Z-matrix of the N, CA and C atoms (Angstrom, degrees):
N
C 1 1.442
C 2 1.530 1 108.07
N 3 1.356 2 116.82 1 133.86
C 4 1.462 3 119.21 2 -178.33
C 5 1.529 4 111.98 3 -69.01
N 6 1.317 5 114.02 4 152.65
C 7 1.463 6 120.92 5 177.85
C 8 1.529 7 109.18 6 -75.60
N 9 1.334 8 116.31 7 147.26
C 10 1.461 9 120.22 8 179.58
C 11 1.529 10 109.17 9 -62.82
N 12 1.341 11 116.80 10 129.07
C 13 1.468 12 119.62 11 178.22
C 14 1.530 13 110.77 12 -61.73
N 15 1.311 14 115.83 13 141.68
C 16 1.461 15 121.98 14 -179.49
C 17 1.525 16 111.35 15 -55.96
N 18 1.330 17 116.97 16 -38.82
C 19 1.462 18 119.51 17 -178.19
C 20 1.526 19 111.08 18 -63.32
N 21 1.334 20 118.18 19 -33.23
C 22 1.465 21 120.45 20 176.78
C 23 1.524 22 111.32 21 -71.81
N 24 1.318 23 116.70 22 -36.71
C 25 1.464 24 120.03 23 176.88
C 26 1.527 25 109.86 24 -62.64
N 27 1.316 26 116.79 25 -49.24
C 28 1.465 27 120.97 26 178.78
C 29 1.519 28 111.30 27 -62.49
N 30 1.327 29 116.69 28 -41.43
C 31 1.455 30 121.47 29 -178.90
C 32 1.528 31 111.15 30 -65.29
N 33 1.323 32 117.22 31 -44.42
C 34 1.459 33 121.15 32 178.60
C 35 1.523 34 111.34 33 -59.68
N 36 1.327 35 115.99 34 -45.84
C 37 1.473 36 119.36 35 179.04
C 38 1.526 37 111.65 36 -68.24
N 39 1.325 38 116.83 37 -33.41
C 40 1.464 39 120.90 38 175.82
C 41 1.528 40 110.22 39 -62.07
N 42 1.335 41 117.38 40 -42.79
C 43 1.463 42 120.75 41 178.60
C 44 1.522 43 111.13 42 -64.59
N 45 1.325 44 116.47 43 -43.41
C 46 1.467 45 120.27 44 179.06
C 47 1.529 46 110.40 45 -61.72
N 48 1.318 47 116.87 46 -47.80
C 49 1.462 48 121.01 47 -179.96
C 50 1.524 49 111.54 48 -63.88
N 51 1.326 50 115.92 49 -44.94
C 52 1.466 51 119.85 50 179.39
C 53 1.517 52 111.91 51 -62.83
N 54 1.325 53 116.68 52 -40.49
C 55 1.458 54 120.19 53 177.33
C 56 1.510 55 112.13 54 -65.65
N 57 1.330 56 117.02 55 -40.42
C 58 1.466 57 120.60 56 -179.75
C 59 1.531 58 110.89 57 -66.79
N 60 1.316 59 117.19 58 -44.15
C 61 1.471 60 120.56 59 178.93
C 62 1.531 61 109.66 60 -64.58
N 63 1.346 62 116.62 61 -43.80
C 64 1.460 63 119.69 62 177.92
C 65 1.512 64 112.49 63 -63.13
N 66 1.322 65 116.88 64 -37.18
C 67 1.458 66 120.92 65 179.10
C 68 1.522 67 110.44 66 -62.16
N 69 1.315 68 116.38 67 -47.08
C 70 1.468 69 120.43 68 179.50
C 71 1.533 70 110.44 69 -64.67
N 72 1.322 71 116.57 70 -41.62
C 73 1.459 72 120.95 71 -178.65
C 74 1.526 73 111.74 72 -65.22
N 75 1.336 74 116.69 73 -41.13
C 76 1.463 75 120.71 74 -176.31
C 77 1.522 76 114.29 75 -88.67
N 78 1.320 77 117.29 76 -4.76
C 79 1.459 78 119.41 77 -172.94
C 80 1.528 79 110.61 78 -56.83
N 81 1.328 80 117.31 79 129.35
C 82 1.473 81 121.01 80 -174.28
C 83 1.516 82 114.97 81 -60.93
N 84 1.309 83 119.55 82 -20.68
C 85 1.464 84 120.59 83 -179.78
C 86 1.526 85 111.37 84 -61.35
N 87 1.314 86 117.07 85 -18.70
C 88 1.454 87 120.68 86 -178.81
C 89 1.519 88 113.13 87 -84.04
N 90 1.347 89 117.47 88 -9.20
C 91 1.456 90 118.52 89 -176.81
C 92 1.532 91 112.71 90 -142.39
N 93 1.298 92 116.89 91 74.67
C 94 1.464 93 118.51 92 173.74
C 95 1.522 94 109.98 93 -69.43
N 96 1.275 95 122.96 94 158.31
C 97 1.461 96 128.68 95 -3.24
C 98 1.524 97 111.09 96 -74.82
N 99 1.299 98 115.78 97 156.22
C 100 1.456 99 121.38 98 -175.23
C 101 1.529 100 111.16 99 -85.62
N 102 1.312 101 114.09 100 145.05
C 103 1.466 102 121.81 101 175.74
C 104 1.517 103 107.64 102 -127.57
N 105 1.309 104 116.10 103 160.00
C 106 1.465 105 119.79 104 -175.99
C 107 1.525 106 112.49 105 -64.80
N 108 1.323 107 118.16 106 -27.11
C 109 1.464 108 120.06 107 -179.10
C 110 1.524 109 113.37 108 -90.97
N 111 1.331 110 117.88 109 5.45
C 112 1.461 111 121.28 110 178.90
C 113 1.523 112 112.50 111 -65.92
N 114 1.311 113 117.52 112 -21.94
C 115 1.455 114 120.32 113 -176.32
C 116 1.528 115 113.11 114 -90.06
N 117 1.323 116 118.22 115 -7.25
C 118 1.464 117 119.92 116 179.45
C 119 1.529 118 113.31 117 -61.62
N 120 1.329 119 119.99 118 -47.12
C 121 1.469 120 118.69 119 177.26
C 122 1.533 121 112.20 120 -58.48
N 123 1.335 122 116.66 121 -38.87
C 124 1.463 123 119.86 122 178.64
C 125 1.522 124 111.23 123 -64.90
N 126 1.316 125 116.79 124 -38.16
C 127 1.465 126 120.51 125 177.18
C 128 1.525 127 110.42 126 -60.37
N 129 1.328 128 117.06 127 -43.60
C 130 1.460 129 120.12 128 -179.76
C 131 1.529 130 111.86 129 -68.24
N 132 1.322 131 117.06 130 -31.59
C 133 1.466 132 119.55 131 175.97
C 134 1.528 133 110.37 132 -71.02
N 135 1.327 134 117.43 133 -37.52
C 136 1.473 135 120.36 134 175.93
C 137 1.524 136 110.99 135 -63.95
N 138 1.333 137 116.64 136 -36.90
C 139 1.467 138 120.47 137 176.29
C 140 1.519 139 109.84 138 -60.91
N 141 1.324 140 117.06 139 -40.48
C 142 1.461 141 121.07 140 178.88
C 143 1.526 142 111.40 141 -64.36
N 144 1.329 143 116.86 142 -40.82
C 145 1.465 144 120.80 143 177.71
C 146 1.528 145 110.18 144 -63.45
N 147 1.325 146 117.16 145 -44.97
C 148 1.467 147 121.43 146 178.93
C 149 1.531 148 110.31 147 -60.30
N 150 1.315 149 116.71 148 -43.81
C 151 1.468 150 120.01 149 178.65
C 152 1.525 151 110.72 150 -60.73
N 153 1.324 152 117.67 151 -43.99
C 154 1.465 153 120.59 152 179.73
C 155 1.515 154 112.75 153 -63.09
N 156 1.330 155 116.74 154 -44.66
C 157 1.470 156 120.64 155 -179.90
C 158 1.526 157 110.62 156 -61.55
N 159 1.316 158 116.51 157 -45.46
C 160 1.456 159 118.62 158 -175.24
C 161 1.531 160 112.86 159 -81.46
N 162 1.311 161 118.38 160 -17.77
C 163 1.465 162 119.69 161 168.63
C 164 1.523 163 108.67 162 -66.83
N 165 1.327 164 116.48 163 -42.53
C 166 1.466 165 119.75 164 177.37
C 167 1.527 166 111.59 165 -62.70
N 168 1.318 167 116.73 166 -29.96
C 169 1.469 168 121.03 167 178.81
C 170 1.521 169 112.82 168 -85.14
N 171 1.331 170 117.11 169 -4.82
C 172 1.453 171 121.12 170 174.59
C 173 1.517 172 115.32 171 84.40
N 174 1.308 173 117.58 172 23.69
C 175 1.462 174 120.54 173 179.15
C 176 1.519 175 109.67 174 -84.74
N 177 1.322 176 115.95 175 124.26
C 178 1.458 177 121.50 176 -176.93
C 179 1.527 178 111.87 177 -62.04
N 180 1.320 179 117.76 178 -38.19
C 181 1.465 180 120.47 179 -178.47
C 182 1.526 181 111.66 180 -62.85
N 183 1.324 182 117.27 181 -25.98
C 184 1.468 183 120.42 182 -177.70
C 185 1.518 184 111.50 183 -69.15
N 186 1.316 185 117.19 184 -34.58
C 187 1.471 186 117.01 185 178.47
C 188 1.522 187 110.78 186 -70.58
N 189 1.339 188 117.03 187 -32.56
C 190 1.458 189 120.24 188 174.86
C 191 1.525 190 110.93 189 -69.15
N 192 1.328 191 116.32 190 -36.33
C 193 1.465 192 120.47 191 177.09
C 194 1.529 193 110.39 192 -63.60
N 195 1.323 194 117.18 193 -43.89
C 196 1.468 195 120.63 194 178.94
C 197 1.528 196 110.58 195 -63.25
N 198 1.319 197 116.56 196 -40.62
C 199 1.463 198 120.34 197 179.14
C 200 1.525 199 110.50 198 -66.75
N 201 1.328 200 117.90 199 -40.92
C 202 1.466 201 121.38 200 177.89
C 203 1.527 202 110.43 201 -64.98
N 204 1.335 203 116.42 202 -36.44
C 205 1.465 204 121.02 203 179.80
C 206 1.527 205 110.70 204 -60.89
N 207 1.322 206 116.83 205 -47.55
C 208 1.461 207 118.96 206 -178.77
C 209 1.526 208 110.94 207 -74.47
N 210 1.329 209 118.28 208 -31.06
C 211 1.469 210 120.50 209 175.98
C 212 1.529 211 110.12 210 -63.72
N 213 1.326 212 116.76 211 -37.07
C 214 1.457 213 121.10 212 175.83
C 215 1.526 214 110.16 213 -62.14
N 216 1.319 215 116.92 214 -39.07
C 217 1.459 216 120.30 215 177.74
C 218 1.527 217 111.70 216 -66.41
N 219 1.320 218 116.40 217 -35.53
C 220 1.471 219 119.32 218 175.16
C 221 1.523 220 109.18 219 -62.19
N 222 1.327 221 116.57 220 -45.28
C 223 1.465 222 120.29 221 179.89
C 224 1.539 223 111.10 222 -61.82
N 225 1.329 224 116.96 223 -42.36
C 226 1.465 225 119.66 224 177.89
C 227 1.526 226 111.85 225 -64.56
N 228 1.318 227 116.54 226 -29.95
C 229 1.466 228 120.68 227 -178.59
C 230 1.520 229 112.50 228 -63.34
N 231 1.331 230 116.24 229 -25.01
C 232 1.464 231 118.88 230 -179.64
C 233 1.530 232 112.05 231 -65.47
N 234 1.325 233 117.37 232 -16.12
C 235 1.461 234 121.06 233 175.99
C 236 1.529 235 111.26 234 -88.03
N 237 1.335 236 116.39 235 1.00
C 238 1.456 237 121.44 236 -178.85
C 239 1.527 238 108.55 237 -119.77
N 240 1.302 239 117.62 238 -135.77
C 241 1.457 240 120.76 239 -175.37
C 242 1.530 241 111.55 240 -93.99
N 243 1.329 242 114.19 241 161.82
C 244 1.462 243 120.62 242 176.63
C 245 1.526 244 110.25 243 -64.79
N 246 1.303 245 116.38 244 -33.57
C 247 1.472 246 120.54 245 177.97
C 248 1.531 247 110.49 246 -62.06
N 249 1.331 248 116.79 247 -42.63
C 250 1.462 249 120.66 248 178.99
C 251 1.530 250 111.02 249 -64.71
N 252 1.318 251 117.46 250 -38.32
C 253 1.464 252 121.18 251 176.01
C 254 1.527 253 109.41 252 -61.16
N 255 1.320 254 117.06 253 -44.89
C 256 1.463 255 121.32 254 -178.75
C 257 1.529 256 111.37 255 -63.57
N 258 1.318 257 116.96 256 -44.41
C 259 1.463 258 120.21 257 -179.18
C 260 1.520 259 111.16 258 -64.77
N 261 1.328 260 117.50 259 -46.59
C 262 1.461 261 120.23 260 179.34
C 263 1.527 262 111.77 261 -65.73
N 264 1.317 263 116.96 262 -32.68
C 265 1.474 264 119.81 263 176.86
C 266 1.523 265 110.23 264 -66.84
N 267 1.322 266 117.98 265 -40.83
C 268 1.462 267 120.96 266 176.51
C 269 1.530 268 111.11 267 -63.45
N 270 1.328 269 116.52 268 -39.22
C 271 1.466 270 120.11 269 177.27
C 272 1.533 271 109.96 270 -65.90
N 273 1.321 272 117.08 271 -40.19
C 274 1.469 273 120.97 272 176.21
C 275 1.523 274 110.90 273 -58.97
N 276 1.317 275 116.83 274 -44.09
C 277 1.466 276 120.46 275 178.53
C 278 1.528 277 111.31 276 -63.90
N 279 1.325 278 117.24 277 -38.46
C 280 1.469 279 120.59 278 177.27
C 281 1.525 280 110.54 279 -65.45
N 282 1.337 281 117.46 280 -43.22
C 283 1.466 282 121.10 281 176.26
C 284 1.528 283 110.01 282 -57.16
N 285 1.329 284 115.77 283 -49.09
C 286 1.468 285 120.20 284 -178.13
C 287 1.528 286 111.15 285 -61.71
N 288 1.319 287 117.02 286 -41.43
C 289 1.462 288 119.87 287 -179.73
C 290 1.522 289 110.76 288 -63.70
N 291 1.325 290 116.96 289 -45.02
C 292 1.469 291 120.60 290 -178.99
C 293 1.526 292 111.01 291 -65.85
N 294 1.318 293 117.03 292 -44.88
C 295 1.461 294 120.86 293 -172.21
C 296 1.517 295 114.46 294 -80.25
N 297 1.330 296 117.72 295 -21.03
C 298 1.460 297 119.97 296 -174.81
C 299 1.526 298 113.68 297 -122.60
N 300 1.312 299 117.53 298 15.96
C 301 1.465 300 119.26 299 174.12
C 302 1.525 301 108.18 300 -70.55
N 303 1.322 302 118.57 301 159.90
C 304 1.475 303 120.44 302 -173.61
C 305 1.528 304 114.57 303 -56.09
N 306 1.331 305 118.68 304 -40.87
C 307 1.471 306 118.91 305 -178.89
C 308 1.527 307 111.21 306 -68.51
N 309 1.323 308 116.82 307 -37.10
C 310 1.464 309 120.05 308 177.68
C 311 1.520 310 110.47 309 -67.04
N 312 1.326 311 115.93 310 -45.65
C 313 1.463 312 120.49 311 179.99
C 314 1.520 313 110.84 312 -60.00
N 315 1.317 314 116.92 313 -42.21
C 316 1.470 315 120.64 314 179.64
C 317 1.520 316 111.11 315 -63.85
N 318 1.330 317 117.22 316 -39.64
C 319 1.460 318 119.87 317 179.96
C 320 1.526 319 111.36 318 -66.67
N 321 1.330 320 117.16 319 -44.18
C 322 1.463 321 119.83 320 178.41
C 323 1.527 322 111.25 321 -63.70
N 324 1.330 323 117.27 322 -39.46
C 325 1.470 324 120.64 323 179.47
C 326 1.527 325 110.39 324 -66.48
N 327 1.322 326 117.35 325 -39.25
C 328 1.462 327 119.92 326 178.91
C 329 1.523 328 110.70 327 -66.91
N 330 1.308 329 117.39 328 -38.08
C 331 1.463 330 121.21 329 177.77
C 332 1.530 331 110.81 330 -65.44
N 333 1.332 332 116.24 331 -35.69
C 334 1.471 333 119.30 332 178.85
C 335 1.534 334 110.84 333 -71.04
N 336 1.334 335 116.70 334 -32.90
C 337 1.452 336 121.00 335 -179.32
C 338 1.539 337 112.06 336 -73.15
N 339 1.334 338 116.44 337 -31.66
C 340 1.463 339 121.43 338 -179.90
C 341 1.526 340 109.33 339 -125.48
N 342 1.341 341 117.80 340 73.77
C 343 1.467 342 119.32 341 -176.21
C 344 1.510 343 112.87 342 -65.57
N 345 1.317 344 114.49 343 143.94
C 346 1.467 345 121.48 344 175.31
C 347 1.517 346 107.99 345 -96.53
N 348 1.308 347 116.44 346 160.53
C 349 1.460 348 119.43 347 175.76
C 350 1.485 349 111.94 348 -78.86
């Protein structure tokens, strides 16, 4: 079984760290009064943490989750500036390149062929 590419290790930890920092930053306790939609940003940050953890574990669905997460941000950017759309689109392309390059694809396929408990 091939060794996990370094770029995937760094990327997985980057997602975990980014999700954790975003979770703390968006946590509703920092901005009273509370509203029912205050927890949505935290939910999306938790999704990012889950994607990072399971990318490190070699789960194929996690790379799709990470890609969907950033694609959602691209879609949200259309309600803001064109510059924000461009930046999020570049980040989406970087995510896709990292997660679907041949060495990454081979590692995920090998992990699927020999699942761990």
